[in-house]
C-alpha positions as CSV (number, residue, x, y, z in Angstrom):
1,X,0.4,-10.8,-14.1
2,X,-0.1,-7.7,-16.1
3,X,-1.3,-4.0,-15.4
4,X,-3.1,-1.1,-16.8
5,X,-1.6,2.1,-17.0
6,X,-3.7,5.5,-17.6
7,X,-4.1,9.0,-17.3
8,X,-6.3,9.8,-14.2
9,X,-6.8,13.6,-13.0
10,X,-3.6,15.4,-13.3
11,X,-1.3,12.4,-13.0
12,X,-0.9,8.6,-14.2
13,X,-2.0,5.5,-12.5
14,X,-0.2,1.8,-12.9
15,X,-3.4,-0.6,-11.6
16,X,-2.9,-4.3,-11.1
17,X,-5.6,-6.5,-9.9
18,X,-5.9,-10.2,-8.9
19,X,-7.6,-12.5,-7.2
20,X,-5.6,-14.3,-4.2
21,X,-6.6,-17.7,-2.4
22,X,-6.0,-16.2,0.8
23,X,-8.2,-14.0,3.0
24,X,-8.2,-10.4,3.3
25,X,-6.5,-10.8,6.7
26,X,-4.2,-13.0,5.8
27,X,-3.0,-10.7,2.8
28,X,-2.9,-7.8,5.3
29,X,-0.5,-9.6,7.4
30,X,1.9,-9.8,4.5
31,X,1.3,-6.0,3.3
32,X,1.9,-4.5,7.2
33,X,4.1,-6.9,9.4
34,X,7.6,-5.7,8.9
35,X,9.3,-9.2,8.8
36,X,6.6,-10.1,6.1
37,X,7.0,-7.1,4.1
38,X,10.7,-6.8,4.0
39,X,10.5,-10.1,2.0
40,X,8.6,-9.1,-1.3
41,X,8.6,-5.1,-1.0
42,X,11.9,-3.4,-2.5
43,X,13.0,-2.0,0.2
44,X,12.7,-1.8,4.0
45,X,10.2,0.6,5.4
46,X,11.1,2.1,8.9
47,X,7.9,3.9,10.5
48,X,4.7,2.8,11.7
49,X,1.3,1.8,10.2
50,X,-0.3,4.9,11.9
51,X,-2.1,7.9,9.8
52,X,0.0,10.5,9.7
53,X,3.2,8.6,10.6
54,X,6.5,9.4,8.6
55,X,7.9,6.6,6.5
56,X,11.5,6.4,5.3
57,X,12.4,3.7,2.6
58,X,15.4,2.3,3.1
59,X,17.7,0.3,0.1
60,X,20.0,-2.8,1.2
61,X,21.9,-2.7,-2.1
62,X,22.4,0.8,-2.9
63,X,19.4,1.5,-5.2
64,X,18.7,4.4,-3.1
65,X,22.2,6.2,-3.4
66,X,22.1,9.6,-4.8
67,X,18.3,9.7,-4.5
68,X,17.1,13.3,-2.8
69,X,16.2,12.7,0.6
70,X,12.7,13.4,-0.2
71,X,12.7,10.3,-2.4
72,X,13.4,8.2,0.3
73,X,10.4,9.9,2.7
74,X,6.5,9.0,2.9
75,X,3.5,9.4,4.7
76,X,0.9,6.9,5.7
77,X,-2.4,8.5,4.5
78,X,-5.0,5.3,5.2
79,X,-5.0,2.4,7.4
80,X,-8.2,0.4,7.4
81,X,-7.2,-3.3,8.4
82,X,-7.9,-5.4,6.3
83,X,-9.2,-3.3,3.8
84,X,-7.2,-0.5,2.9
85,X,-3.6,0.6,3.3
86,X,-2.3,4.0,1.5
87,X,0.8,5.9,1.6
88,X,3.3,8.1,-0.3
89,X,6.9,7.3,-1.3
90,X,8.3,10.3,-2.8
91,X,6.0,12.0,-5.1
92,X,4.3,8.6,-5.8
93,X,0.8,7.2,-3.8
94,X,0.2,3.7,-3.2
95,X,-3.0,1.9,-2.5
96,X,-3.7,-1.4,-1.5
97,X,-7.2,-2.3,-1.3
98,X,-8.5,-6.0,-0.3
99,X,-12.1,-7.1,-0.7
100,X,-13.4,-10.5,0.4
101,X,-13.9,-12.8,-2.5
102,X,-15.3,-16.5,-1.5
103,X,-12.5,-18.2,0.6
104,X,-9.9,-15.8,-0.7
105,X,-9.6,-11.9,-1.8
106,X,-9.4,-9.4,-4.4
107,X,-6.3,-7.2,-4.4
108,X,-6.2,-4.0,-6.4
109,X,-3.3,-2.4,-6.3
110,X,-2.7,1.3,-7.2
111,X,0.1,3.6,-7.6
112,X,-0.3,7.3,-9.1
113,X,2.7,9.1,-10.3
114,X,3.4,12.7,-12.0
115,X,5.7,11.3,-14.8
116,X,4.5,8.7,-17.3
117,X,7.8,7.7,-18.2
118,X,8.3,5.6,-15.3
119,X,5.2,3.2,-16.0
120,X,7.1,0.5,-17.6
121,X,10.0,0.6,-15.0
122,X,7.8,0.5,-12.0
123,X,5.2,-2.3,-13.4
124,X,7.9,-4.5,-14.2
125,X,9.3,-3.9,-10.6
126,X,5.7,-4.3,-8.7
127,X,4.9,-7.1,-10.8
128,X,8.2,-8.9,-9.3
129,X,7.2,-7.9,-5.7
130,X,4.0,-9.5,-6.3
131,X,5.1,-12.7,-7.7
132,X,7.1,-12.8,-4.1
133,X,4.1,-11.5,-2.4
134,X,2.1,-14.7,-3.9
135,X,5.1,-16.9,-2.8
136,X,5.1,-16.0,0.4
137,X,1.5,-16.4,0.9
138,X,2.0,-20.0,-0.4
139,X,4.8,-20.6,1.7
140,X,7.3,-21.2,-0.8
141,X,10.6,-19.6,-1.2
142,X,10.9,-16.3,-3.2
143,X,12.9,-15.4,-6.1
144,X,15.4,-12.9,-5.2
145,X,15.5,-10.2,-7.3
146,X,17.1,-11.0,-10.8
147,X,18.0,-7.8,-12.9
148,X,17.4,-10.1,-16.3
149,X,14.5,-11.2,-15.5
150,X,13.2,-7.6,-14.3
151,X,14.5,-6.6,-18.1
152,X,11.9,-9.1,-19.7
153,X,9.2,-7.4,-17.8
154,X,10.1,-3.9,-18.5
155,X,10.5,-4.7,-22.3
156,X,6.9,-6.0,-22.0
157,X,5.3,-2.8,-20.8
158,X,7.4,-0.4,-23.1
159,X,5.9,-2.2,-26.0
160,X,2.5,-2.0,-23.8
161,X,2.8,1.7,-22.5
162,X,5.3,3.3,-25.3
163,X,2.5,3.9,-27.9
164,X,0.2,6.1,-25.6
165,X,2.5,7.0,-22.7
166,X,5.4,7.8,-24.9
167,X,9.3,6.8,-24.3
168,X,9.6,4.8,-21.0
169,X,12.6,5.4,-18.7
170,X,15.0,2.4,-17.7
171,X,16.3,1.9,-14.2
172,X,18.7,4.7,-12.9
173,X,22.1,4.5,-13.9
174,X,23.7,3.6,-10.7
175,X,21.1,0.6,-10.3
176,X,22.7,-2.6,-9.3
177,X,23.1,-5.2,-12.2
178,X,22.0,-2.3,-14.8
């Protein structure tokens, strides 16, 4: 899996696209049902998928320690099952678009961010998340987050993004395993 990264409007956009072997309704469940979502998403999301609802993002292993409270909050922007889910998390905006494609569906995910130096870090993390999302839908065991695996993906995206987007940030200093 790979992604694109570039300037869009006044910010920057990471975009992942792929065809999934499952219908939009099944993928929607994995995107929105808490017991499935917490298996592949980087933290627990507290709140309901209702437009205007405040969300809270709770990390389980100290990854959020020291972050400003605003970086741990978000808001639901769009809920249109099983086509579109959009929300904010801190200063970032996330969009999951699903469209039917034969007996499966096409997933387009975008993250809009203000700081281009976060591109490689976030792309590496999302690639791992989407690998686990695929595993859940296939009914196989997910891969636990391993810093060494993330580092390999990060290095790949640094090489891809730095020539146009400039130096890339690694994990936060207090991130477990770094």
